[in-house]
N, C-alpha and C positions, 0 to 999 in steps of 0.2 A: 888234272881235270879242272876245267874252268868252272868258276862259280855260277850256279844257276840264278836266273832272275826270277824274283817273286814279287808280284804286285799286291799291295795291301790297300784295298779300297774301303772307304768309310762313308757313311751317310752324314747328313747334317742334323745331328740330334739336338735335344734340348740343351745338353751340356757338352763337356769335352770328353765324355767317357769313351766314345768310339775311337776318337783320334788318339787319346792317351794310351788305350790298349794297343792300337796299331803301332804307336811309337815304341812301346815296350817290346813288342814282338820284333820290330825292325832292328832295335839295338841288339837283341839276342841273335838275329840272323846275320849281322854284319860280318862276323869272322868267317862264315861259310857260304854266304850267298850275297847277291846284289839286290837288296830290298828297295822297292820304289813305293812311296806312299802317294795315293791319289785320294782326294777328299773334297766334299762339298762344304766342309766346315771352314770358316774363315781362319780358324786357329792354325791351319796348315802353314800359314805365313811364318810361324815360329820354327818350323821343323828343319828346313835346310841348313840354316846357320848353326843350329844347336847340334844336330846329329851328323852333318855332312852326308846326308842321304838325299838322293834325288826325289823331287816331289812335283806333283802337278795339282793345281787347284782346278776343279771342274765345277762350273756354276750349276747350282741346283735348280730344279724346276721353279722353286719359289722366287728366284730372282726375276722371273718374267722376261728373260732375255729372248725367249722364243715360245711358241705354243706348246702345250702339253704333249701333243702328238709328235711334234718335231723333237722334243727333248728326249723321248724314249730312244729314238733313232740316233740322236746326237750322242747320248751316253754310250750306246752300243758301239758306234763308230769311233768315238774317242778311245774306248778301251781296246778295241781291236787294233787300232793304229799303234797304240803304245805297246801292245803285245808283239806286233810285227817289228816295231823298231828295236825292241829290247830282247826279242826271242824269249819272252817270259813263258815259264812252264806252268805256273800256278797263279790263279787269281783268287785272293781271299777277300771276302766282303764282311765287314763288321757293321751291322745295322739291324733294325727291327724288321723291316720289309725289304727283301732283296728286290731291287728295282727290275722291271721288265727288261730294261736295257742291259742289265748285268746278266740275266738269264739268256738273253738273245746273243750276247757276245760269246758265251760258251757254246750255244747251239750252232753258231756260224763256224766256230773253230773247235771241232770235237776233240782235238789233242790237248786243249787247254783244260786243266783241272780246276774245278770251282769248289771253293770251301766257304761255308757260312760260319762265321764266328757269331754265335747266337747267345747273348747274355740271358741268364735266367731271371727269376723274380718278375715275371710279367703280371700286370694287372689284367683283368678279364675284359679286354677291349676287343673290338670286332675283328682285328687281324688274326686272332687266334683260330678263326675258322678256316684259314688257308694254310695253317702250319703244315698239314700233311702234304699238300701239293708242293709247297715250297721245298720241303725236305727232300722230296723225291727228285727234284731237279738238281740236287747237289751230289758231288763226289764224296764229300765228307762234311760233317757238322761238328763244330767244337764249341763246348760251353765253358767259358771262363769261370773258374770257381768264384764263389761268393761266400764271405765269412758268415753271412746270415742265411745260408742255403736251407738250414733246418726250418726256417719260416717261409719257405717257398711252397705255396700251394696253388700256384698259377698254372696256366695251360701247358707250359713246357716241362713242369716238374715231374710228370709221370711218363714222359716220352722216352723211348729207348733208342733214339736215332742219333745220339751224339756221344762224343767222348768228353768226359769231365776232366778239367785240369785244376791245378791250384789257382788261387786268385792271381790276377794280373795287376801289376802296379809299376809306376815309374819310380817309386821310392825304393832305393836300395841302400842299405846301411853302409855298405862299403864305399859308395859314391857320394853320400850326403855330406854337405859341409858341416863343420862343427858349429856350435852355437855362436861363437865369436865371429867366425868367417862368414856365416850366413847373415849375421846382422851387419857386418861390413858391406856385404854385397847389396843389401837392401837400404843402406844408409841409415841404420837405426842406432839409437843410443844403446850402448852395451849394458848399462846398469838399470834401465827402466823396464818394467814389464811390457810385453807386446801381445796383442790379440789380433788374430787373423779373422776377417769376416768375408765369407764367400756365399752370398745369398742371391746376388743378381738384382736387377731392377727391370721394370717393364710395366706390366699391368698393375692396376691400383692395389690389388691384394698382395702382390709380391713387394711392392713399395712399402706397404704398411708393415709387412713382416720385417723388412730391413730396418725401418724406424724403431719398431718394437725391440728388435735385437740390440740395436745401438743404445737404446735407453737403458738396457740391462747392464751396460758397461759404465754408466755414469757413477761417479763416486770411487772408482778404482784408482787409487793414488798413483800419480805419475804415469798412467797408462799411455802407451802408443798404440793406435789402432791402424792396422793395415787393411786396405780394401784393394781388390784387383780391378774394380771399376768404380768410377766416381759415383757417390751416393746422391744422384739427382734424377728427377723424373723427366719425362719427355719434353716438358716445358722449361727445363733448366732449374726447377725449384729444388732446394736442398732437402734431402730426406733425413739428414743427421741432426740430432738435437745439439743445442749449444753446450759447450763445455768439454768436448772431446778433441784430442789431438789426433787428427786423421791424416793419413798419407795414402795416396793411391800409388801402388807399385806394380809394375809388370815385370815378371821374371819367369822365364821358361827354361826348364821345367820347374814349377814351384816346389815339386817334391824334393828338389836338391837343397832348398833352404828352409825346410820345415822345422829344423832344430832351432830356428830363430824365435819360435813362438811359444809363449806360455799358455796359450789357450786358443781355441778355434770355434767359430760359429759358422756352420756350413750346411748346405742342402745335403740330403742323404743319397746323393748320386753314387754310382759305382766307384768312380775314381776318387772322389772326395773321401769316402769311407776307407778305401784300400790304400790311401796315401797317408791321411792324417793319423789313423789308428796305429798302423805299423811304425810310424814315426813317434808314437807315444805322446801325441799332442792331446791334452784334455779338451774334449770337444762337446758342444751342444749341437745336435742335429735338428734342423727345421726343414721338414720334408717339402718337396715340390710335388704336388699330386698330379701335375700335367704329364702327358706322355704315357708310355707303356710301362716304364720302370715303377715297380711297387716300392717306392721309397719309404712308405710308412711301415711296411713289413721289415725292411732293413733297419729302420730306426728303432722299432720295438725290440728287435733281437739285440742290437747294440746296448740298449738301455736295460733290458731284462737280465742280461748277463754281466752288467757292470762295466762295459767297455766305453760307454759314452752316456750322456744325458739326452733324453728326447723331450723336445718341447712340443706341445700340441699346436700343430701348424694352423689350426682353425681358431685359436684363442690367443689374441695378441697379448693379453695380460700374462698368460702362462709363458709366452715366449720371453717377455721381459723378466719375469720371475725366475725362469730356469737359467737364463743367461747370467743373471746376477749371482747364481750359485758358484760360477767360475771364479768369482772374486775370493772365495775361500781357499787358501793354500792347501788345506787338508783334503778338500774335494779334488783339487787338481792332482795332488800327489797320489790319491787312491786310483783315479782314472788312469793316470800314466803308468802306474805299477801294474794294473790289470792288463793294459794293452801289451805289456812285455810278454804275456803268455800267448799271444796270437801266433799262428803258424806262419812260416815264410811265404812270401808272395812270389813264387817261382813260376807262375803260369805263363809269363811271357816266353821264357825259355822252352817250356813244354810245348806251347803252340808253335814256336819256331822249329822245334824238332819234327813236329808233325808235317809242317809245310815243306821242310827240307826233304823229308822222306818221300813225299809226293813228287817233289820237283826232280828227284834223282831216281824215281821209279823203283823204290824199294818195296816191291809188291808184297813180299812175304811179311815185312814188318807191318804194313798198314792193315793186312788181312787179320792179323792177330790183335792189333791195337784198337781198332775202332770199326764200327759198323759202316759198311759202304753201301749206299743206296744208289741204284742205277736204273730207275724206271725209264730214264731217257737215254739209256746206253746206245751209243751210235751204231753198234753192230746189230742191234736187235729191234730197234724202233725206227720206222721210216721218218723222213723229213716232214711228211704231211701230219703225222700224229704229233711230232714235236711242235709244229707250227700251231696246231689247234690247242695244245696244252699251253703254249706260250701266250696265245691270245686270251685263253681263259684266265690265266694268272694275271695278265695285264688288266682285264676287266674287273676282276675282284680287287686288285690293287687300287684301281680308280674309284671303285665304290668306297673302299676304306678311306681314301684321301678326301672324298666328298664328305664323309662323316667326320673326319678329323683333318680339317684343312690346314695347310701350312700357313704360318704367319707370313704375310706379304712383306718382303724386305724393302723393295723399292720399285719405282717405275723406271724403265730403261730409257736412256737417251738413244735415239735412233741414229747413232753414228757408227762408222766402221769400227770393228773391234780392234783393240790394241793387243798385239802379240808381244810377249816378252818372256825371258827366262831368268828373271831376277831371283836371287836367293837371299837378298837383304830383307829382313823381317819388316822393317819400317816401310820400305818401298812396296813390298808385297801387300801389307795391310792396306796401304793407300789405294793400290790398284784394285784389290778385291772389294773394298768397301765403296769404291767409286760407282756412280750411277751409269758409267759408261761400260760397255762390254769389254771384258778382258779375257784373252786366250793365253793361258799359261803353258809354257813349254819346259820340258825337262832340260837340264843343262847338257850341253854336248849333243843336241839334237842334230840329226843328219839333214842335209838339204831335202832328201826325199820325204822325211817325216814332216818337215816344215811345209812342203808342198801339199802333202796329204792333209795336214791340219787346216790349211787354207781352203782346201776343197770341202772339208767337213763343215767349216764355218760358213762357207758360201751356201751350202745346202740348208743349213739351219737358219741363217740370218737373211739370206737373199743376196743381192748383188753388192751390197755395201761392205766389201771385204778388201782390205789391203794390209800388207805387212808393215808394221811400224816397229822398228828395232828399238829396244830399250837398253 
């Protein structure tokens, strides 16, 4: 029996949570299926060379490469073309709001099974009002477990429409490098302490949090500080205080080298928590309150039960004070020991098993395992009703996006798009971040697929389309 193809799609969220979860699921699928990851997140550039899995970057609506209306149709057509090219049986979407184009792809191809990987711990934002409609458009909904689920009182917490798995993480004890090897990989001194800082930069309040956290590390003898992004603001001004030995390091997946660190300062996002704590890294969490994720609830749970320290994200002095506690070896030892009690993060394998069962049409298994919602079942609801429901979902999604606008990434150069199938992370990063339109192709694409993609691009962009081989 040939391996089924399963497409794992993710949105472009605030952090890397969606893409990290998809990566963990893809790794678990590799022995039994052909996973393909498609994402609007620029971080997808790291995936092909790391996992040997075929990927495609899909520009999000926030890139402004086309109008909002054209983007919905563009996303639909991109997904349908990929399904046709690979004979995919299942499309999984990991994101807060399933885009109208995702729903439309399933409506056009009734044989395609659509799964929503819907993280819990939602804040009470406007998108909660369309949860019921979104759920009814799905063949299945999976909720990745969260170690802080006991503190989840958000709009998804009482719903009965999903199957709950264990937490999902790219950190796996059996694959993680030793302390010595991890430090070698990052180019660090073996005998000096190392702190990892993952807070990001951007708006002034985020920048102030970064500075406050770094100030808490001053005075830690011989400390090496690792950041994943340079600590500078949009004008190029440094956010770091004088007196710290700072190094910017990019390593994917970071989960593999977490044993290199004596301490961590991190936002309380899903993947940060479910990587650092299982790796037993003593951590201070400084929550990001933007987006849907209720990071404060997760931070409170971690703090209340002794797994990590929580800094008040609204109090810069408290951030500095709390981070300074990590300089105490007894505090670090206690946090690390407590984290050893956490359960295994096996959710990636569990989700992979669910998707594989759907792809191989193991009907009996899925009926017993999770609730199947089929309001839009193709045999019972006509195309007219599906069309009306899809229009309604799109309008509600547009209202939500008006209330919660995307950050504009850039203004597009009105040049013909560049087509390429690169798997080199550095080259992909450059192409994705460029102000010029970039159309990414999976490796080994057929001539028919390339022609179809050219046609889709022409519809979206106009007549300025030509193939440029990379």
